[in-house]
C-alpha positions as CSV (number, residue, x, y, z in Angstrom):
1,M,-67.2,19.7,-22.3
2,T,-68.2,23.5,-21.4
3,N,-67.4,24.9,-18.4
4,P,-70.8,26.0,-16.9
5,R,-68.7,29.1,-15.1
6,Y,-67.6,30.2,-18.4
7,V,-71.2,30.2,-20.0
8,A,-72.4,32.0,-17.0
9,I,-69.8,34.9,-17.4
10,G,-70.6,34.7,-21.1
11,T,-74.2,35.0,-20.8
12,C,-73.7,37.8,-18.1
13,V,-71.5,39.9,-20.2
14,A,-74.2,39.4,-23.1
15,A,-76.9,40.4,-20.9
16,C,-75.1,43.6,-19.9
17,V,-74.3,44.6,-23.3
18,M,-78.2,44.2,-24.3
19,V,-79.0,46.1,-21.0
20,A,-76.3,48.8,-22.2
21,A,-77.7,48.7,-25.8
22,A,-81.2,49.3,-24.7
23,A,-80.2,52.3,-22.1
24,G,-78.4,54.0,-24.7
25,Q,-81.0,53.8,-27.2
26,Q,-83.2,55.5,-24.8
27,N,-80.8,58.2,-24.0
28,A,-79.6,58.7,-27.2
29,A,-82.4,61.3,-28.4
30,L,-81.7,63.2,-24.9
31,Q,-78.4,63.0,-25.7
32,F,-78.2,64.6,-29.2
33,E,-81.2,66.6,-28.7
34,G,-80.1,70.2,-30.0
35,V,-76.9,69.2,-31.2
36,A,-76.3,71.4,-34.2
37,L,-73.6,70.5,-37.1
38,T,-71.6,73.0,-38.6
39,T,-70.1,72.9,-42.1
40,V,-67.0,74.8,-42.9
41,P,-64.8,74.8,-45.8
42,V,-61.2,73.3,-45.6
43,A,-59.8,73.7,-49.0
44,G,-60.3,73.0,-52.6
45,N,-63.3,70.7,-52.9
46,V,-63.3,69.4,-49.1
47,H,-65.2,70.8,-46.1
48,M,-65.6,69.7,-42.5
49,V,-68.7,68.9,-41.0
50,T,-68.2,69.1,-37.1
51,R,-70.6,68.9,-33.9
52,P,-70.4,70.9,-30.5
53,G,-66.7,70.0,-28.9
54,G,-65.5,68.9,-32.6
55,G,-66.0,65.2,-31.9
56,G,-66.1,62.8,-34.7
57,N,-65.1,65.3,-37.5
58,V,-66.5,64.3,-41.0
59,G,-64.6,64.9,-44.4
60,V,-66.9,65.9,-47.1
61,F,-65.2,65.7,-50.8
62,T,-67.9,67.4,-53.6
63,G,-67.9,67.4,-57.2
64,P,-69.8,66.7,-60.5
65,E,-69.7,63.1,-60.2
66,G,-70.7,62.8,-56.4
67,V,-70.0,63.0,-52.8
68,L,-67.3,61.0,-51.0
69,L,-67.6,61.1,-47.0
70,V,-65.1,60.2,-44.6
71,D,-66.7,59.1,-41.5
72,S,-70.4,59.2,-40.3
73,L,-70.9,60.5,-37.0
74,F,-73.3,58.8,-33.9
75,A,-76.4,57.2,-35.4
76,P,-78.8,59.8,-34.0
77,L,-76.9,62.5,-36.1
78,A,-77.5,60.8,-39.4
79,D,-80.2,62.8,-40.6
80,R,-78.4,66.1,-39.1
81,L,-75.3,65.0,-41.2
82,L,-77.0,64.5,-44.7
83,A,-78.3,68.1,-43.9
84,A,-75.5,69.5,-43.3
85,V,-73.8,67.7,-46.5
86,R,-76.6,69.3,-48.5
87,E,-75.5,72.9,-47.8
88,V,-72.4,72.5,-49.7
89,S,-73.6,69.6,-52.6
90,D,-77.1,68.3,-53.9
91,G,-75.1,65.5,-55.4
92,E,-75.4,61.8,-54.6
93,I,-73.5,60.4,-51.8
94,R,-71.5,57.5,-53.2
95,F,-69.0,56.6,-50.9
96,L,-68.0,56.5,-46.9
97,I,-64.6,56.0,-45.9
98,N,-64.3,55.0,-42.0
99,T,-61.1,55.9,-40.4
100,H,-61.6,53.5,-37.5
101,V,-64.4,51.5,-35.9
102,H,-65.4,53.8,-32.8
103,I,-69.1,54.5,-32.6
104,D,-68.7,58.4,-33.0
105,H,-67.0,57.5,-36.5
106,I,-69.2,54.6,-37.8
107,G,-72.6,55.2,-36.2
108,G,-74.3,56.8,-39.4
109,N,-73.4,54.0,-41.3
110,E,-76.5,52.0,-41.6
111,A,-78.5,54.9,-42.3
112,L,-76.1,56.3,-45.3
113,A,-76.0,52.3,-46.4
114,G,-79.7,52.6,-46.7
115,Q,-79.2,55.1,-49.3
116,D,-76.6,52.9,-51.3
117,V,-73.8,54.7,-50.1
118,L,-70.7,52.1,-50.5
119,I,-68.5,51.8,-47.4
120,F,-64.9,51.5,-47.3
121,A,-62.6,50.8,-44.5
122,H,-59.5,48.6,-43.5
123,H,-60.1,45.1,-43.0
124,N,-59.7,45.1,-39.2
125,V,-62.7,47.8,-38.8
126,R,-65.0,45.0,-40.8
127,R,-63.5,42.2,-38.3
128,R,-64.4,44.3,-35.3
129,T,-67.8,45.0,-36.3
130,L,-68.6,41.5,-36.4
131,E,-68.9,41.4,-32.4
132,P,-69.6,44.1,-29.8
133,L,-67.6,47.0,-30.1
134,R,-65.4,47.6,-26.9
135,F,-64.0,51.4,-26.8
136,P,-61.0,52.9,-24.2
137,R,-63.0,54.6,-21.5
138,F,-63.3,54.1,-17.7
139,R,-60.1,52.4,-17.3
140,T,-61.3,49.0,-18.0
141,G,-63.2,50.0,-21.6
142,G,-66.8,50.1,-22.5
143,F,-69.1,48.4,-24.7
144,A,-71.7,49.2,-27.1
145,P,-73.7,46.6,-29.4
146,Q,-72.6,44.8,-32.7
147,P,-73.2,47.2,-35.6
148,A,-75.9,46.2,-38.2
149,A,-74.8,44.2,-40.9
150,A,-75.9,47.3,-43.0
151,A,-73.5,49.0,-41.2
152,R,-70.5,47.4,-41.7
153,P,-67.7,47.9,-44.5
154,V,-68.5,46.3,-47.7
155,I,-64.8,46.6,-49.4
156,T,-61.8,46.5,-47.3
157,Y,-58.3,46.7,-47.6
158,H,-54.9,45.9,-46.1
159,D,-53.0,48.4,-47.1
160,E,-54.4,51.4,-49.2
161,V,-57.3,52.2,-51.8
162,S,-57.5,55.1,-54.3
163,F,-60.6,56.6,-55.6
164,H,-60.2,58.3,-58.9
165,F,-63.7,60.6,-58.8
166,N,-64.7,64.1,-59.7
167,G,-61.6,64.5,-61.4
168,E,-59.0,64.0,-58.7
169,E,-57.2,61.0,-56.8
170,V,-58.1,60.3,-53.2
171,R,-55.9,58.2,-51.1
172,A,-57.3,56.0,-48.3
173,F,-54.4,54.4,-46.7
174,F,-53.6,52.4,-43.5
175,A,-51.8,54.0,-40.8
176,P,-49.7,51.8,-38.3
177,A,-51.6,50.4,-35.7
178,A,-52.1,53.9,-33.4
179,H,-55.4,54.7,-32.2
180,T,-56.8,51.2,-33.2
181,D,-55.6,48.4,-35.4
182,G,-57.6,49.6,-38.4
183,D,-56.9,53.3,-38.7
184,T,-57.0,55.1,-42.1
185,F,-55.6,58.6,-43.3
186,V,-57.2,60.1,-46.1
187,Y,-55.1,62.3,-48.5
188,F,-56.9,64.6,-51.3
189,P,-53.6,65.6,-53.1
190,D,-55.3,68.2,-55.3
191,S,-57.0,69.9,-52.3
192,D,-53.9,69.0,-50.3
193,V,-56.4,68.2,-47.3
194,L,-55.4,65.3,-45.0
195,H,-58.0,63.3,-42.8
196,L,-56.3,61.6,-40.0
197,G,-59.1,60.2,-37.9
198,D,-58.6,59.7,-34.3
199,V,-54.7,59.3,-34.6
200,F,-54.6,63.2,-34.3
201,R,-56.4,65.1,-31.9
202,T,-56.5,68.7,-30.9
203,T,-58.6,68.0,-27.9
204,S,-56.6,65.3,-25.6
205,Y,-53.6,63.4,-25.4
206,P,-53.2,60.6,-27.9
207,I,-56.0,57.9,-27.2
208,I,-54.7,54.6,-27.8
209,D,-57.3,52.0,-27.5
210,V,-55.5,49.0,-26.4
211,Y,-58.6,46.9,-26.7
212,N,-59.0,47.3,-30.2
213,G,-55.3,47.0,-31.3
214,G,-53.9,50.5,-30.8
215,S,-50.3,51.3,-29.6
216,L,-47.8,54.1,-28.7
217,A,-45.4,53.1,-30.9
218,G,-47.9,53.0,-33.9
219,T,-48.8,56.4,-32.8
220,I,-45.8,57.7,-33.2
221,D,-45.0,56.3,-36.6
222,A,-48.5,57.3,-37.9
223,L,-47.8,60.5,-37.0
224,E,-44.1,60.9,-38.6
225,R,-46.0,59.1,-41.6
226,A,-48.5,62.2,-41.6
227,I,-46.0,65.0,-41.3
228,D,-44.0,63.5,-44.1
229,I,-46.9,63.7,-45.9
230,A,-48.0,67.0,-45.3
231,G,-46.5,70.1,-46.7
232,P,-46.7,74.1,-45.8
233,G,-50.2,74.8,-46.8
234,T,-51.8,71.2,-46.1
235,Q,-54.6,71.7,-44.3
236,V,-55.5,69.2,-41.7
237,I,-58.7,67.4,-40.3
238,P,-58.4,66.3,-36.7
239,G,-60.7,63.3,-35.5
240,H,-61.7,65.3,-32.7
241,G,-61.1,69.2,-32.6
242,V,-63.1,72.3,-33.4
243,A,-61.0,73.7,-36.4
244,V,-58.9,72.5,-39.3
245,V,-55.3,73.0,-38.4
246,G,-51.9,72.7,-40.1
247,R,-48.5,70.9,-40.5
248,D,-47.1,72.3,-37.4
249,A,-50.0,71.3,-34.9
250,M,-49.0,67.5,-35.5
251,V,-45.3,68.5,-35.2
252,E,-46.0,69.9,-31.7
253,F,-48.3,67.2,-31.0
254,L,-45.8,64.6,-31.9
255,A,-43.2,66.4,-30.2
256,M,-45.4,66.1,-26.7
257,T,-46.0,62.3,-27.2
258,L,-42.1,61.8,-27.4
259,D,-41.5,63.9,-24.6
260,V,-44.2,62.3,-22.5
261,R,-42.8,59.0,-23.9
262,D,-38.9,59.9,-22.9
263,R,-39.9,61.0,-19.3
264,V,-42.0,57.8,-18.5
265,R,-38.8,55.5,-20.0
266,T,-36.5,57.5,-17.9
267,M,-38.7,56.9,-14.6
268,I,-39.3,53.1,-15.5
269,A,-35.4,52.7,-16.0
270,E,-35.2,54.2,-12.6
271,G,-37.0,51.5,-11.2
272,K,-40.4,53.8,-10.4
273,T,-43.5,52.0,-10.2
274,L,-47.0,53.2,-11.8
275,D,-47.7,54.8,-8.8
276,E,-44.4,56.9,-8.7
277,V,-44.8,57.7,-11.8
278,M,-48.2,59.2,-11.8
279,A,-47.2,61.0,-8.7
280,A,-44.2,62.9,-10.8
281,R,-46.7,64.2,-13.0
282,P,-44.6,63.5,-16.4
283,T,-47.5,65.3,-18.2
284,A,-47.5,68.6,-16.0
285,S,-46.2,71.0,-18.5
286,Y,-49.0,69.7,-21.1
287,D,-51.9,69.2,-19.0
288,A,-53.5,72.6,-19.7
289,T,-53.3,71.9,-23.4
290,W,-53.8,68.6,-23.9
291,G,-55.4,67.1,-20.5
292,Q,-58.8,69.0,-20.0
293,E,-60.9,66.1,-22.0
294,A,-62.6,64.9,-18.8
295,S,-63.1,61.2,-20.5
296,W,-59.0,61.2,-21.5
297,T,-56.7,62.8,-19.3
298,A,-53.0,62.0,-18.3
299,N,-55.1,59.6,-15.5
300,D,-55.6,57.2,-18.6
301,F,-52.8,58.4,-21.1
302,V,-49.9,57.5,-18.8
303,P,-50.6,54.4,-17.4
304,V,-51.0,53.1,-21.5
305,V,-47.7,54.5,-22.0
306,F,-46.1,53.0,-18.8
307,H,-47.3,49.6,-19.7
308,E,-46.3,49.8,-23.2
309,L,-42.8,50.6,-22.2
310,G,-42.2,47.4,-20.0
311,G,-43.9,48.6,-17.2
312,A,-46.2,46.3,-15.2
313,S,-50.0,46.0,-15.0
314,L,-51.8,48.3,-17.0
315,Y,-54.2,49.9,-14.6
316,E,-52.8,49.0,-11.2
317,A,-53.3,52.8,-10.0
318,R,-55.7,55.5,-10.9
């Protein structure tokens, strides 16, 4: 027999999601009003489309056989994304690879699917689009509506998939569960460009989305893998960041992550509580560089590290 308490809770959650969805639709036009997208060359046949602040960066691979995109920004920006692509190619957009499930990377999927673009992603991305989305903000995470059926990946993979397209190979492969449990890296070997989605960002500390299967250990493993792939001339598109960077930026980001991990682990071994760890400010020397994005600071990153390393409650202190 169904427990009325859980029915009530489920109804309340569903109602909250619907209210949030309606409010989001009403505010979307205002939120993105005046947002201009910029298309910049990366290397070879790859460009990057970015918005102010560098969020949800899109990879654009062009050639005589058409266009392949990596990620699709927010839904209200879909028309502007298409216009930005047309600045570098008038070819048919044939393929889209989603690097993970967050709405600033899959929001344009539905509009692109309406133009017969074939959508690829890791199996876990599709699995998570079968229910309302959750994302790692505001301590307990936020919610977004379930994506429309047309926005879901059509072709999924567990390990990797290769495209033989425009006379080149494009490799999309699963990264260890890092930002989420469905992260994909996309590598363009001939152009020597690596798109890392939100596993790598130049604007904040690593965002580890525990609600969607992300982990600190996976983040470290994924970054090490990316660094192993990259050569001295590899151009790297971060999921968030205003500029294309190189291998050295990834090495610096990984070194910071390892240092914060080691500092927190030492404090846990000393018996410190999360309150005490936060008061000790293990990220102090890095806050000026990676702690300035208001929606994800040390106050969000350190508790996740503390919890994964064996500390107590994930959010027992602010």
